[in-house]
N, C-alpha and C positions, 0 to 999 in steps of 0.2 A: 146418309148422304150418299151420293148417284158412284158411281163408281166413274171413274174417270184412265182409259189403257194408257194413253199419251203420259198423265201426268205420271200414270204406274212403273212403264217405263222411265223413266227419267229419272223419281225420286231413286230408279238404281244405280247403285255409284258407279259399276263400270257403263253404264250408257250418258250417265252425263255428263255436258258437253254437247252432245253428240250433236253433228247439225240436225236441222228440226227433221230434214225430209228423211231423214239416217230413221230418229224417234217413231218419225210416224211410223215409219214402213216395222217396222217391231213391231209395233202396237199393233198393227193389221195381222202379222205371224203369232200374235200370242194371244194366247187361249187364256182368260184372265177372270182372277179370281177361284178358283176351283175351289172350297167349303171341303176344309181337313175338320175332320172333331179332334180334340184333345187324347190320346188316348192312341192312333190311328197313322201304321208309317204311310211315309212315302215316297220308301223305298225299301228293299232291302235286300242280302248280300247274295251277290246269285241274278240277282234279276236286271235286263241288261239297263245301262243307260243313255236313255232314248234323248233325252230332253235337260231343257237348261231351268233350274227351276229361280222364282223370286217371290222370296213370303213377302206378301203383300200389306197383311195383314196380322197379328201373331206373336205367337215362336216357338223353335224347330230344335230339337239337341240333336247329332249326328254324331256315334257310335261306335263302335269296332270290338267283339267278344275278344274276349285275352284265353287263349290257349288255355288259363283252368275254370272258361265256363264267364268268366264275373265281364261282369263291364263297364267298358272305359270307354270313355265322355273323350272325343276330339274337341268341339264345340257350340257355339250355338249359332242359326238362326232368328236374329228379329228383322222386322221391318223394315223393305227391300232389298232385305241380305240376296246374295244368289248363290246358287249349292248347280255342283252337277256339269261344270262352265270344259270335263273333258269330253259331251256326250256330241258336242259341237263339231269337234273334230274325229274321231273314233268308234266304232263300231263298240262297247266295252264292256264287262257287269259289271255292275253294282258291288263295295267288296266292304262297304261300310253300310250301316242303316240308320234314317232319319224318319226320326217317331216325333210327332206335334205332340208337344207337352200344354199347350194350351191350344182353344178353339183359333186353328189361322184359317186365312183366305191364301193360295196357295198361283202363281199365273206359271202359265209356263211358255216354251216354247223348243217346238220340234227340230232336229239336226237340218235334213233337210232344206226345212225356211229356213235356219239358218245362214246356212253354208253360201243359200244362193242370192244372198239379202252382203252373202261377207264378201264376193267378189267385186261389188259394187262399193264394197267404201274399207280404202283401207284403217282409214283410224278407227276403223272399232276391233278391224283384229291388234290394233297395241296399245288395244282399251284392254280384251281378251288377256295378253299372254302379261300387262303390266295385272289383272287379278289375281294372275296365278300365283308371278311371284314376292305378293301381296300376302297372298295366303298362307304361303309354303312360308314367307315371311314370320308375319303373327305364330306361326307352328314352330320355330324354329328359339325369337326370344320367350316366346313359353316355355322350351322347355329352357331354353338357359334360364331363365330370369328366378323358374321355382328348381330347379329340377338338382344341386346340390342342396339346398335347406330340409333343416328338420321337417317334424308338420308342423308341428306352432309355429316355425318363421314363416311356411306356408301360406298357413291362414293367420298369420297377418299383415304377409305384404299381399296376399288379394283383399282382404278389406282394404288395407288404405289404397291397391292400386283404386276397389268400386268408388272410395270415397270420394278420393279426384276425378274422378267421371263422374259419377252422382254427385257432385258439390256440394256435401254436407254429411259431417258424421251417426248422423240418422240416415242407415243405409235398409233397404228391402235386400233383400237377396235376392236375383233373377231367374235362382231356381231353388229349387225343394235342399234341402243341405244331405240327400244319397246323392243325387248326381254335381250336388260340390265334390265330394268326398271323391267319382273318383274325377273329375277334372285334375284335384291336388292331387291325385296318384294314392289315395289313402283308405284306407279303410274306413266306412263310416261306426263303427265302435271308436275309431281314433280321432275320428274326425269330433264325434261329441265330447270326448275324453280333451279336446284341445280345447274346447270354444269353456268346457268347466274349471279347466284350466287359470284359462284365460282370465275368464270369470271375475274365480279364488283370488288374482293377480291383482285384480281393481281394472281392468284392461277397457275390458268390455264387459256391453246386460244384454242380457236379448231379448226375446219375448214373442217367439213366433218368427216370422220372416227379416222379420225389423231387426237389428243388429244397432247399439251405440257404440260408439269407442268417445274414452275416454283419456 
């Protein structure tokens, strides 16, 4: 299927609903569908934040190394997700690392080009501020929702939330169990024990990345 730059930009939530001329201008200044192979880093800690990223296809995880050298998954980017919004406002370096967890196509918008367009569209500036707020709220909500729960309760809550998102009790985990453990702030060994315990209790059954809630 041929790539449509305008549709790609419009598909990103923060750009959806903007006037057609602004969307077309964004498409014009964007670099479209750069292939990123599975396991490839889009950026690493200490590298310059030079451009806004839009995931056109695929899936990317954003993570940070903890003081003890462990990997902490912060969030995932799926199709139409946007990252590195801060690149559009100030020169700084990445604090996190982003790695493609499957073959992906990524579009980018450079800071200088975007700032020129931003001066012409106050509505675009508001959208970006809203995007910052949404990202911050999501992280705070996750912390509040899972932070005080036991490891087993975190896993159960995550699976119930995933069931609501996928609209079924027959779930396909969208990440590896190692990444899920990091996302839930537990060790892979702890996560494995909790899955085993829940299976023994008849709460769920698993087969690879598939989980059925009973």
